C-alpha atoms as one frame of an Amber mdcrd trajectory, in Angstrom:
protein
-161.302 -91.891  52.919-160.853 -88.132  52.655-161.752 -86.628  49.330-159.154
 -84.478  47.574-160.319 -81.680  45.331-159.077 -81.568  41.772-157.525 -78.148
  42.424-155.168 -79.710  44.988-153.788 -82.070  42.329-152.789 -79.247  39.991
-149.120 -78.327  40.262-148.403 -74.746  39.214-144.815 -73.815  38.429-143.660
 -70.998  40.676-143.515 -67.463  39.221-145.267 -68.540  36.009-146.151 -65.499
  33.910-149.175 -65.473  31.608-148.524 -65.718  27.888-148.322 -62.159  26.551
-151.260 -61.183  24.385-152.001 -58.360  21.993-154.258 -56.890  24.699-151.393
 -56.829  27.204-149.069 -55.163  24.682-151.725 -52.546  23.960-152.214 -51.823
  27.665-148.488 -51.546  28.351-147.877 -49.322  25.308-150.933 -47.177  25.961
-152.439 -47.779  22.515-155.346 -49.713  21.040-155.161 -53.340  19.988-155.736
 -52.198  16.407-152.612 -50.025  16.647-150.576 -52.995  17.882-151.839 -55.048
  14.957-150.942 -52.296  12.477-147.459 -51.932  13.988-146.777 -55.512  12.894
-148.818 -55.761   9.696-148.967 -52.206   8.301-146.331 -50.087  10.072-146.336
 -47.598   7.215-149.759 -46.395   8.429-148.336 -45.308  11.810-145.745 -42.793
  12.877-142.214 -44.185  13.351-142.381 -43.250  17.043-145.565 -45.289  17.560
-144.159 -48.294  15.710-140.965 -48.161  17.754-142.940 -47.894  21.013-145.205
 -50.841  20.186-142.414 -53.101  18.916-140.236 -52.238  21.903-143.064 -53.103
  24.285-143.756 -56.367  22.464-140.085 -57.304  22.633-139.931 -56.544  26.368
-143.027 -58.648  27.073-141.980 -61.455  24.757-145.030 -61.099  22.522-144.820
 -62.738  19.098-147.755 -62.336  16.692-149.295 -65.406  15.118-147.834 -65.087
  11.630-150.095 -67.719  10.092-153.272 -66.103  11.413-152.041 -62.672  10.393
-151.262 -63.837   6.878-154.737 -65.348   6.537-156.519 -62.222   7.796-154.416
 -59.532   6.105-152.871 -61.278   3.124-149.459 -60.219   4.478-146.654 -62.550
   5.564-144.562 -59.957   7.400-141.565 -61.040   5.315-139.602 -59.462   2.489
-136.755 -60.908   0.445-133.417 -59.342  -0.406-131.715 -60.836  -3.455-127.985
 -60.154  -3.828-125.514 -61.191  -6.541-122.643 -61.922  -4.134-123.078 -61.765
  -0.368-119.302 -62.074   0.114-118.700 -58.757  -1.655-118.332 -56.041   1.030
-120.630 -53.694  -0.901-123.505 -56.167  -0.732-122.716 -57.232   2.837-123.046
 -53.638   4.024-126.169 -53.145   1.935-127.676 -56.301   3.450-127.055 -55.116
   7.015-128.677 -51.770   6.280-131.709 -53.417   4.693-132.176 -55.984   7.466
-131.876 -53.400  10.217-134.513 -51.181   8.600-136.851 -54.107   7.928-136.597
 -55.252  11.563-137.216 -51.717  12.792-140.450 -51.707  10.815-141.559 -55.133
  11.987-140.526 -57.244   9.000-138.308 -60.294   8.726-135.897 -60.555   5.798
-135.190 -63.585   3.650-131.809 -63.488   1.931-130.982 -64.954  -1.472-127.513
 -65.046  -3.071-127.707 -65.461  -6.851-123.958 -66.090  -7.242-123.844 -63.537
 -10.080-126.169 -65.677 -12.234-129.433 -64.520 -13.781-130.854 -68.069 -13.792
-130.490 -68.483 -10.025-131.873 -64.998  -9.433-134.940 -65.912 -11.491-135.399
 -69.123  -9.496-135.106 -67.335  -6.134-137.722 -64.785  -7.149-140.100 -67.556
  -8.186-139.564 -69.812  -5.160-139.759 -67.071  -2.529-142.751 -65.206  -3.977
-145.315 -67.164  -1.959-143.485 -66.519   1.318-142.844 -62.774   1.112-144.746
 -59.536   0.557-142.145 -58.043  -1.791-138.560 -58.019  -3.032-135.498 -55.796
  -2.950-133.218 -56.677  -5.869-129.685 -55.362  -5.486-127.901 -54.849  -8.822
-130.095 -57.445 -10.558-128.519 -59.677 -13.199-131.830 -60.477 -14.920-132.825
 -58.878 -18.195-135.429 -56.128 -17.959-138.398 -58.167 -19.296-137.960 -60.827
 -16.597-137.644 -58.223 -13.849-140.879 -56.625 -15.028-142.548 -60.047 -15.131
-141.712 -60.652 -11.460-142.639 -57.073 -10.513-146.107 -57.663 -11.972-146.640
 -60.469  -9.449-145.055 -58.974  -6.312-143.895 -55.452  -5.399-140.227 -55.019
  -6.357-137.651 -52.314  -5.624-134.288 -52.444  -7.406-130.960 -50.999  -6.336
-128.538 -49.680  -8.974-130.648 -50.417 -12.017-132.479 -47.682 -13.906-135.880
 -49.162 -14.787-138.639 -46.653 -15.450-141.874 -47.487 -13.652-140.222 -49.687
 -10.998-139.210 -48.384  -7.570-135.453 -47.935  -7.455-132.567 -46.656  -5.359
-129.615 -45.397  -7.379-126.179 -44.756  -5.889-124.699 -41.906  -7.921-120.940
 -42.230  -7.552-120.177 -40.091 -10.629-119.454 -36.929  -8.585-116.999 -38.877
  -6.435-115.164 -40.265  -9.468-115.103 -36.828 -11.066-113.499 -35.479  -7.901
-111.012 -38.373  -7.871-109.880 -37.593 -11.428-109.442 -33.961 -10.417-107.344
 -35.071  -7.447-105.076 -37.192  -9.653-104.720 -34.412 -12.230-103.715 -32.021
  -9.471-101.085 -34.517  -8.339 -99.489 -34.462 -11.797-100.862 -37.695 -13.297
-101.296 -37.487 -17.067-102.317 -41.079 -17.931-104.904 -42.911 -15.835-107.151
 -45.974 -16.174-110.616 -46.992 -15.074-110.785 -50.660 -14.024-114.432 -51.677
 -14.209-116.855 -54.537 -14.054-118.348 -55.689 -17.361-119.506 -52.761 -19.469
-123.150 -53.917 -19.204-123.104 -52.922 -15.511-125.155 -49.782 -14.746-122.767
 -48.733 -11.956-119.659 -49.400 -13.987-121.049 -47.513 -16.983-121.777 -44.539
 -14.754-118.288 -44.544 -13.235-116.483 -45.123 -16.540-118.366 -42.232 -18.116
-117.502 -39.909 -15.224-113.796 -40.831 -15.436-113.718 -40.353 -19.214-115.462
 -36.978 -19.081-113.356 -35.677 -16.199-110.193 -36.972 -17.871-111.013 -35.066
 -21.043-111.749 -31.924 -19.036-108.305 -32.152 -17.394-106.477 -33.139 -20.575
-105.602 -36.640 -19.344-105.191 -39.858 -21.293-107.768 -42.401 -20.021-107.654
 -46.165 -20.612-110.399 -48.629 -19.683-109.750 -52.161 -18.425-112.492 -54.732
 -17.788-111.962 -56.703 -14.591-114.677 -59.279 -15.248-116.398 -60.390 -12.046
-115.226 -57.844  -9.446-112.770 -59.625  -7.173-109.346 -59.333  -5.554-107.948
 -61.762  -8.117-109.338 -59.782 -11.049-107.733 -56.603  -9.741-104.379 -58.318
  -9.301-104.548 -59.801 -12.799-105.154 -56.352 -14.307-101.854 -54.918 -13.090
 -99.723 -56.166 -15.992-102.108 -54.546 -18.463-102.151 -51.286 -16.507 -98.369
 -51.068 -16.527 -98.216 -51.974 -20.228-100.625 -49.108 -20.927 -98.219 -46.697
 -19.257-100.740 -45.305 -16.744 -99.624 -44.046 -13.338-102.989 -44.286 -11.545
-106.080 -46.504 -11.601-109.637 -45.913 -10.451-111.347 -49.219  -9.622-115.013
 -50.180  -9.712-114.851 -51.143  -6.029-112.502 -51.461  -3.074-111.990 -55.211
  -3.541-110.643 -54.731  -7.076-108.551 -51.776  -5.873-107.060 -53.930  -3.114
-106.198 -56.565  -5.722-104.448 -53.917  -7.839-102.357 -52.864  -4.841-101.427
 -56.507  -4.202-100.402 -56.985  -7.840 -98.256 -53.851  -7.697 -96.571 -55.063
  -4.510 -95.754 -58.387  -6.196 -93.824 -56.392  -8.821 -91.950 -54.375  -6.237
 -93.949 -51.200  -6.846 -95.127 -49.019  -3.990 -98.442 -47.225  -3.499 -98.578
 -44.275  -3.834 -94.865 -43.727  -4.582 -94.910 -45.582  -7.904 -98.630 -45.823
  -8.605-101.846 -44.281  -7.222-105.047 -46.258  -6.640-108.644 -45.152  -6.009
-111.452 -47.505  -4.976-115.205 -47.276  -4.493-117.729 -48.251  -1.772-115.473
 -47.220   1.168-116.200 -50.425   3.084-112.715 -51.906   3.548-110.797 -48.813
   2.400-109.685 -47.701   5.847-108.250 -51.155   6.654-106.027 -51.653   3.587
-102.326 -50.809   3.525-101.909 -48.072   2.687-105.416 -46.813   3.540-107.332
 -46.508   0.282-108.690 -43.331  -1.245-112.260 -44.327  -2.079-115.689 -43.044
  -3.127-118.124 -43.642  -0.284-121.190 -45.286  -1.856-123.279 -45.236   1.361
-124.187 -48.895   0.909-126.095 -49.379   4.176-128.222 -46.312   3.457-129.052
 -47.692   0.008-130.329 -50.915   1.583-132.387 -49.073   4.200-133.898 -46.677
   1.657-134.867 -49.549  -0.631-136.692 -51.265   2.228-138.527 -48.037   3.091
-139.517 -47.541  -0.541-140.852 -51.101  -0.711-142.754 -51.027   2.602-144.191
 -47.566   2.038-145.598 -48.867  -1.213-147.601 -51.545   0.613-150.040 -48.858
   1.796-150.839 -47.930  -1.813-152.814 -49.978  -4.329-150.173 -49.320  -6.997
-146.633 -50.773  -6.693-143.703 -48.467  -5.887-142.458 -46.623  -8.980-140.426
 -43.705  -7.619-136.667 -43.338  -7.480-134.293 -42.296  -4.733-130.763 -41.123
  -5.503-127.857 -41.330  -3.060-124.742 -39.317  -3.957-121.299 -40.792  -3.286
-118.458 -38.693  -1.887-114.693 -38.970  -2.328-112.731 -39.819   0.830-109.005
 -39.071   0.395-106.522 -41.343   2.148-102.936 -42.504   1.542-103.179 -44.523
  -1.683-103.005 -41.428  -3.925 -99.897 -39.309  -4.310 -97.824 -37.320  -6.821
 -97.190 -38.883 -10.208 -93.876 -40.770 -10.293 -90.947 -39.350 -12.210 -90.357
 -40.940 -15.651 -88.415 -44.253 -15.582 -88.775 -44.483 -11.792 -90.682 -47.788
 -12.043 -88.025 -49.887 -13.777 -88.397 -52.661 -11.197 -92.022 -53.037 -12.178
 -91.526 -53.732 -15.895 -94.540 -55.872 -16.816 -94.455 -59.133 -18.774 -95.730
 -59.221 -22.340 -99.234 -60.513 -21.559-101.909 -58.064 -20.463-103.287 -60.228
 -17.679-106.738 -58.646 -17.971-109.560 -60.916 -16.856-112.220 -62.013 -19.348
-115.375 -59.909 -18.938-118.436 -61.619 -17.453-121.502 -60.196 -19.231-123.846
 -61.202 -16.382-122.302 -58.972 -13.734-124.182 -55.755 -13.027-123.052 -54.300
  -9.730
């Protein structure tokens, strides 16, 4: 009986490629294995061009680092967490996309947590995810300052739109845009305007309300303030009766979603925008798609998310947590929802009912 070697019994799939290794990635990228390792674990130590070259090569070859082994050897998971109050809000959706794109570019995966506008759930997410991530980005946190500082003492934290000294933060300064919007309305002949905001505990809403009040005084306008509660389309629509009862001819809203709700509420009363009433929004996410297109303050949401990720990751190279601040300035974008003030008594068809219709403020909301 003829003997058959063991090699003859081995069936090799055709065109089988070897499993890509860190050595192969290094050879293909023309760098050392240590550089490949840093591109995944400590990208902040390399130039952006080198990181992009290494990650692009790894993606082309299908190389995936062993996350468990890397975490054991470096103490890093390669993950960060982004905690949002309401992922359905266009402001936070755009911010999330900007943050995720920047994290991926720098070799990090992003966990996403939606706190549903509640401080308790935000606290739970921070506690549960801490063991799985290297740090957190908190967008418009709902937690009180002591609890935020407690979590920041355990893991690096960067906040967006919350002024907390000693904690890394990205602040979107929309005050110049709102100041310009008030000037626009004054130039169009409006004498009585309103700011429709989130709860007055909100850092962003406080900033915008203050800018509207100061600019209104400078232009000799009467300024009312209406609290929309949790920013939503419904809250904006419910505010319309109160706006009309106050006798204002224009409203500046905390965001585009509330502004869109105001326009819907006006339409339900047979009032046109901007013929009978002018509306200004903020964020500039859905503004170009409303009817009419909405004048809005561009809050550069995606850039805020990306900058917060950079601030967090850059801090990983330092023994101390990130403590600096980065300010992004919003800019007014004029579209078709603002026009000349209506002539007196031209809005008879929109006579409001007796109730104000203003939503009850939600003290936990801090967009």
